[in-house]
C-alpha positions in Angstrom: 1.9 -19.5 -11.2 1.5 -19.4 -7.3 1.4 -16.4 -5.2 2.4 -17.3 -1.4 0.4 -14.8 0.6 0.8 -16.0 4.2 3.6 -14.3 5.8 5.0 -17.1 7.6 5.3 -19.2 4.9 7.0 -16.5 2.9 9.5 -16.2 6.0 10.1 -19.8 5.6 10.5 -19.8 1.8 12.8 -16.5 1.8 15.0 -16.9 4.8 14.5 -20.0 7.2 14.9 -22.7 4.6 17.6 -21.0 2.6 19.6 -20.0 5.7 18.9 -23.1 8.0 22.6 -24.2 8.4 23.5 -21.0 10.1 20.3 -20.6 12.0 21.1 -23.9 13.6 24.7 -22.8 14.1 23.2 -20.2 16.3 24.2 -17.3 13.8 20.6 -15.9 13.7 21.7 -12.2 14.4 24.0 -12.4 11.4 21.5 -14.0 9.0 18.9 -11.4 10.3 21.3 -8.4 9.5 22.0 -9.8 6.1 18.4 -10.4 5.1 16.7 -7.4 7.0 15.9 -5.6 3.6 14.6 -8.6 1.9 12.2 -9.2 4.8 10.7 -5.6 4.8 10.5 -5.7 1.0 9.1 -9.1 0.3 7.3 -10.1 3.7 6.1 -6.8 5.4 5.5 -4.9 2.4 3.1 -7.2 0.8 1.6 -8.0 3.8 0.8 -4.4 4.9 -0.8 -3.9 1.5 -3.0 -6.7 1.8 -4.0 -5.7 5.3 -4.8 -2.1 3.7 -6.9 -3.5 0.8 -8.9 -5.6 3.4 -9.4 -2.3 5.7 -10.8 -0.5 2.5 -13.3 -3.2 2.0 -14.4 -4.0 5.6 -13.8 -1.0 7.9 -13.0 2.2 5.8 -16.1 4.7 5.8 -17.8 5.6 2.5 -16.3 9.4 3.0 -12.7 8.1 3.3 -13.2 6.1 0.0 -15.5 8.6 -1.7 -18.2 6.3 -1.8 -18.8 2.4 -1.0 -16.2 0.1 -2.1 -17.4 -2.6 -4.6 -13.7 -3.8 -5.3 -10.3 -3.1 -4.0 -7.3 -4.2 -5.9 -3.8 -3.4 -6.7 -2.9 -2.4 -10.4 -0.2 -0.9 -12.9 -0.8 2.1 -14.8 1.2 2.8 -17.9 2.8 6.1 -18.0 3.9 7.5 -21.4 5.9 10.6 -19.6 8.3 8.0 -17.9 7.9 5.4 -20.4 7.2 2.8 -17.3 4.3 1.6 -15.5 3.4 3.1 -11.9 2.2 0.3 -9.3 -0.8 1.2 -7.4 -1.3 -0.7 -4.2 -4.7 0.2 -3.8 -7.6 1.0 -6.3 -10.9 1.3 -4.9 -13.9 1.0 -7.4 -17.6 1.3 -6.8 -18.6 -2.1 -8.5 -17.2 -5.5 -7.9 -16.6 -6.1 -11.7 -14.2 -2.6 -11.5 -16.5 0.3 -12.2 -15.8 3.9 -11.4 -12.6 4.4 -9.4 -13.3 6.3 -6.1 -9.8 6.3 -4.5 -6.1 5.1 -5.2 -3.6 4.6 -2.6 -0.1 3.9 -1.6 0.9 1.6 1.4 4.5 1.8 2.8 5.6 -0.8 5.7 8.9 1.1 5.9 10.7 2.2 9.0 10.7 5.9 8.1 7.6 8.2 7.9 5.9 8.8 4.4 6.5 12.3 2.8 5.1 14.7 0.4 6.8 12.8 -2.4 4.4 10.0 -2.2 1.6 12.3 -2.2 2.9 13.9 -5.6 3.4 10.5 -7.0 -0.2 9.5 -6.4 -1.3 13.0 -8.0 0.5 12.3 -11.0 -0.9 8.6 -11.3 -4.4 10.0 -10.7 -3.9 12.4 -13.8 -3.0 8.7 -15.6 -6.4 7.1 -14.8 -8.7 6.1 -17.8 -11.2 8.8 -18.0 -14.1 6.2 -18.7 -13.6 5.0 -15.2 -13.1 8.5 -13.4 -16.2 10.8 -13.0 -14.6 12.8 -10.4 -10.7 13.1 -9.0 -10.5 10.0 -6.8 -9.3 10.6 -3.4 -5.9 9.8 -2.4 -5.1 7.3 0.2 -1.8 7.0 2.1 -1.1 4.3 4.5 1.9 4.5 6.4 3.3 1.9 9.1 5.8 4.3 10.5 3.4 7.7 10.1 3.8 10.5 8.0 6.3 13.7 7.9 5.0 16.9 9.3 4.8 18.5 6.0 2.6 15.9 4.6 0.5 15.8 7.8 -0.1 19.6 7.3 -0.9 19.3 3.5 -3.3 16.3 4.0 -5.1 18.3 6.8 -5.7 21.2 4.4 -7.1 19.1 1.7 -10.4 17.1 1.5 -9.1 14.7 -1.2 -6.3 13.3 0.8 -6.6 10.3 3.6 -3.8 9.7 5.9 -4.0 6.2 7.5 -1.7 5.1 9.9 -1.5 2.0 12.5 -3.7 3.5 15.0 -6.5 4.3 12.3 -6.2 1.0 10.5 -7.0 -0.7 14.0 -10.3 1.4 14.8 -11.5 1.9 11.2 -13.2 4.7 9.3 
């Protein structure tokens, strides 16, 4: 199985190739209106998640991540309470082979600010992490393309275990 990661190729496979007759006929606005949610979910979202993982490896400070990153990957965590699996966009471990988990995170490329619900979800998932891979509570990282609600910003400011990373911080590091 192949996973296409280049956003331009994804756009061609999902939109341009599929709707080419309409695009050639000058109906780009109509195509864009009909496919905007697909573009956000299947192109912007995965690309933003990739950018945030790369940022953790290459630019984030050790204090942000709870230590130096050895690996940064996505994963799924089983949840007996919800009888489902929770996706985690970012799992930072201190070893390239996936040792102790130092941080977990969520990345949202939506057009709306992240709110406290995302923090509550991460707190829940943090409680599901395997105890063999956690020696202290991992830091909680929230990456938001469109920023953060005032309530989330206020709570994060009062907590040493929560980091909010918006676009400005992604571009300047730490």
